[in-house]
N, CA, C and O atoms as a DFTB+ gen file, in Angstrom:
236 C
 N C O
     1  1      21.786      11.214     -17.063
     2  2      22.316      10.379     -16.001
     3  2      22.846       9.093     -16.639
     4  3      22.229       8.547     -17.554
     5  1      23.965       8.627     -16.162
     6  2      24.564       7.426     -16.742
     7  2      23.769       6.181     -16.333
     8  3      23.026       6.194     -15.352
     9  1      23.944       5.124     -17.098
    10  2      23.237       3.869     -16.825
    11  2      23.590       3.320     -15.440
    12  3      22.735       2.773     -14.742
    13  1      24.846       3.471     -15.057
    14  2      25.286       3.013     -13.738
    15  2      24.601       3.774     -12.604
    16  3      24.195       3.187     -11.601
    17  1      24.482       5.078     -12.781
    18  2      23.810       5.888     -11.754
    19  2      22.329       5.543     -11.669
    20  3      21.772       5.474     -10.574
    21  1      21.684       5.325     -12.818
    22  2      20.266       4.950     -12.809
    23  2      20.067       3.631     -12.074
    24  3      19.114       3.483     -11.309
    25  1      20.955       2.681     -12.301
    26  2      20.865       1.398     -11.614
    27  2      21.043       1.575     -10.114
    28  3      20.282       1.010      -9.329
    29  1      22.038       2.352      -9.711
    30  2      22.275       2.596      -8.285
    31  2      21.078       3.285      -7.636
    32  3      20.674       2.919      -6.533
    33  1      20.510       4.281      -8.317
    34  2      19.329       4.973      -7.788
    35  2      18.159       4.008      -7.644
    36  3      17.453       4.027      -6.635
    37  1      17.956       3.167      -8.652
    38  2      16.870       2.191      -8.594
    39  2      17.046       1.211      -7.448
    40  3      16.079       0.883      -6.761
    41  1      18.268       0.740      -7.233
    42  2      18.536      -0.174      -6.120
    43  2      18.289       0.500      -4.775
    44  3      17.734      -0.112      -3.863
    45  1      18.704       1.768      -4.652
    46  2      18.497       2.508      -3.411
    47  2      17.007       2.692      -3.125
    48  3      16.554       2.451      -2.006
    49  1      16.252       3.113      -4.127
    50  2      14.814       3.331      -3.947
    51  2      14.113       2.020      -3.607
    52  3      13.243       1.994      -2.737
    53  1      14.476       0.949      -4.273
    54  2      13.886      -0.363      -3.987
    55  2      14.167      -0.777      -2.543
    56  3      13.271      -1.242      -1.839
    57  1      15.409      -0.608      -2.109
    58  2      15.765      -0.962      -0.730
    59  2      14.999      -0.092       0.272
    60  3      14.450      -0.597       1.251
    61  1      14.970       1.191       0.022
    62  2      14.306       2.128       0.949
    63  2      12.808       1.841       1.062
    64  3      12.245       1.939       2.152
    65  1      12.158       1.489      -0.045
    66  2      10.713       1.272      -0.029
    67  2      10.296      -0.135       0.389
    68  3       9.205      -0.317       0.929
    69  1      11.142      -1.126       0.149
    70  2      10.722      -2.505       0.357
    71  2      11.439      -3.262       1.467
    72  3      10.944      -4.293       1.921
    73  1      12.596      -2.773       1.914
    74  2      13.365      -3.527       2.899
    75  2      13.721      -2.740       4.154
    76  3      13.897      -3.337       5.216
    77  1      13.831      -1.426       4.061
    78  2      14.243      -0.608       5.199
    79  2      13.012      -0.124       5.947
    80  3      12.174       0.586       5.392
    81  1      12.912      -0.515       7.209
    82  2      11.767      -0.051       8.000
    83  2      11.970       1.420       8.359
    84  3      13.101       1.894       8.468
    85  1      10.865       2.128       8.539
    86  2      10.894       3.559       8.830
    87  2      10.188       3.796      10.158
    88  3       9.046       3.378      10.352
    89  1      10.868       4.459      11.049
    90  2      10.304       4.737      12.369
    91  2       8.988       5.505      12.258
    92  3       8.059       5.261      13.028
    93  1       8.908       6.423      11.312
    94  2       7.690       7.226      11.164
    95  2       6.502       6.392      10.695
    96  3       5.355       6.824      10.808
    97  1       6.774       5.191      10.166
    98  2       5.702       4.295       9.719
    99  2       5.458       3.170      10.718
   100  3       4.870       2.148      10.363
   101  1       5.899       3.343      11.954
   102  2       5.725       2.289      12.947
   103  2       6.696       1.142      12.740
   104  3       6.379      -0.009      13.040
   105  1       7.868       1.452      12.232
   106  2       8.930       0.477      11.986
   107  2       8.543      -0.613      11.003
   108  3       8.929      -1.771      11.165
   109  1       7.792      -0.249      10.001
   110  2       7.525      -1.135       8.873
   111  2       7.959      -0.414       7.600
   112  3       8.223       0.788       7.623
   113  1       8.030      -1.137       6.510
   114  2       8.465      -0.525       5.253
   115  2       7.333       0.288       4.643
   116  3       6.162       0.026       4.919
   117  1       7.672       1.277       3.812
   118  2       6.630       2.024       3.105
   119  2       5.734       1.105       2.263
   120  3       4.531       1.339       2.153
   121  1       6.322       0.071       1.677
   122  2       5.516      -0.860       0.880
   123  2       4.476      -1.558       1.749
   124  3       3.345      -1.765       1.310
   125  1       4.845      -1.926       2.982
   126  2       3.890      -2.556       3.896
   127  2       2.779      -1.586       4.276
   128  3       1.610      -1.965       4.337
   129  1       3.145      -0.346       4.530
   130  2       2.145       0.663       4.877
   131  2       1.167       0.834       3.722
   132  3      -0.047       0.844       3.925
   133  1       1.690       0.966       2.535
   134  2       0.843       1.167       1.367
   135  2      -0.086      -0.021       1.161
   136  3      -1.284       0.159       0.943
   137  1       0.453      -1.227       1.229
   138  2      -0.386      -2.394       0.969
   139  2      -1.434      -2.577       2.053
   140  3      -2.545      -3.014       1.755
   141  1      -1.116      -2.257       3.305
   142  2      -2.110      -2.351       4.379
   143  2      -3.225      -1.345       4.165
   144  3      -4.401      -1.666       4.338
   145  1      -2.864      -0.155       3.796
   146  2      -3.888       0.858       3.516
   147  2      -4.739       0.421       2.335
   148  3      -5.958       0.592       2.336
   149  1      -4.096      -0.136       1.347
   150  2      -4.825      -0.590       0.170
   151  2      -5.817      -1.679       0.561
   152  3      -6.970      -1.642       0.132
   153  1      -5.389      -2.650       1.370
   154  2      -6.292      -3.730       1.799
   155  2      -7.460      -3.184       2.616
   156  3      -8.594      -3.639       2.463
   157  1      -7.184      -2.210       3.482
   158  2      -8.275      -1.613       4.273
   159  2      -9.261      -0.886       3.374
   160  3     -10.470      -0.962       3.591
   161  1      -8.755      -0.178       2.362
   162  2      -9.653       0.532       1.448
   163  2     -10.540      -0.460       0.708
   164  3     -11.740      -0.230       0.558
   165  1      -9.956      -1.564       0.243
   166  2     -10.731      -2.579      -0.465
   167  2     -11.763      -3.193       0.470
   168  3     -12.907      -3.412       0.072
   169  1     -11.370      -3.473       1.709
   170  2     -12.290      -4.068       2.680
   171  2     -13.460      -3.125       2.959
   172  3     -14.609      -3.564       3.001
   173  1     -13.182      -1.843       3.148
   174  2     -14.240      -0.867       3.404
   175  2     -15.190      -0.772       2.215
   176  3     -16.407      -0.710       2.389
   177  1     -14.633      -0.761       1.012
   178  2     -15.470      -0.691      -0.177
   179  2     -16.346      -1.931      -0.302
   180  3     -17.518      -1.828      -0.665
   181  1     -15.792      -3.095      -0.007
   182  2     -16.546      -4.342      -0.074
   183  2     -17.685      -4.342       0.943
   184  3     -18.802      -4.752       0.626
   185  1     -17.405      -3.882       2.161
   186  2     -18.454      -3.810       3.186
   187  2     -19.544      -2.830       2.792
   188  3     -20.728      -3.103       2.991
   189  1     -19.154      -1.692       2.234
   190  2     -20.136      -0.705       1.796
   191  2     -21.005      -1.281       0.673
   192  3     -22.224      -1.107       0.681
   193  1     -20.389      -1.959      -0.280
   194  2     -21.146      -2.585      -1.370
   195  2     -22.125      -3.617      -0.828
   196  3     -23.262      -3.703      -1.291
   197  1     -21.688      -4.398       0.150
   198  2     -22.552      -5.416       0.759
   199  2     -23.751      -4.768       1.455
   200  3     -24.884      -5.233       1.328
   201  1     -23.482      -3.686       2.193
   202  2     -24.584      -2.980       2.878
   203  2     -25.596      -2.438       1.870
   204  3     -26.805      -2.557       2.068
   205  1     -25.099      -1.849       0.804
   206  2     -26.005      -1.305      -0.209
   207  2     -26.845      -2.401      -0.847
   208  3     -28.041      -2.212      -1.068
   209  1     -26.237      -3.544      -1.146
   210  2     -27.010      -4.658      -1.720
   211  2     -28.031      -5.182      -0.730
   212  3     -29.155      -5.507      -1.111
   213  1     -27.650      -5.270       0.541
   214  2     -28.569      -5.767       1.573
   215  2     -29.768      -4.828       1.734
   216  3     -30.903      -5.285       1.868
   217  1     -29.517      -3.530       1.721
   218  2     -30.604      -2.561       1.841
   219  2     -31.511      -2.601       0.609
   220  3     -32.730      -2.471       0.726
   221  1     -30.923      -2.779      -0.551
   222  2     -31.714      -2.843      -1.781
   223  2     -32.593      -4.097      -1.797
   224  3     -33.733      -4.049      -2.259
   225  1     -32.071      -5.205      -1.300
   226  2     -32.850      -6.433      -1.248
   227  2     -33.970      -6.342      -0.225
   228  3     -35.038      -6.923      -0.418
   229  1     -33.732      -5.613       0.871
   230  2     -34.733      -5.487       1.927
   231  2     -35.867      -4.556       1.501
   232  3     -36.972      -4.650       2.035
   233  1     -35.617      -3.679       0.570
   234  2     -36.631      -2.708       0.149
   235  2     -37.652      -3.303      -0.799
   236  3     -38.567      -2.606      -1.238
């Protein structure tokens, strides 16, 4: 693939993932969906870790 085509493909993918909202994602960008899921996963893990420490301290 030529350098020009690679650049065009990269620009398209960047726009599609970071700037173009998607109806299937609730009209937000895929990057927003991913980062929200990531934050929820981190929050759940943090809460689980806290519960485990609290139970260990209570024992």
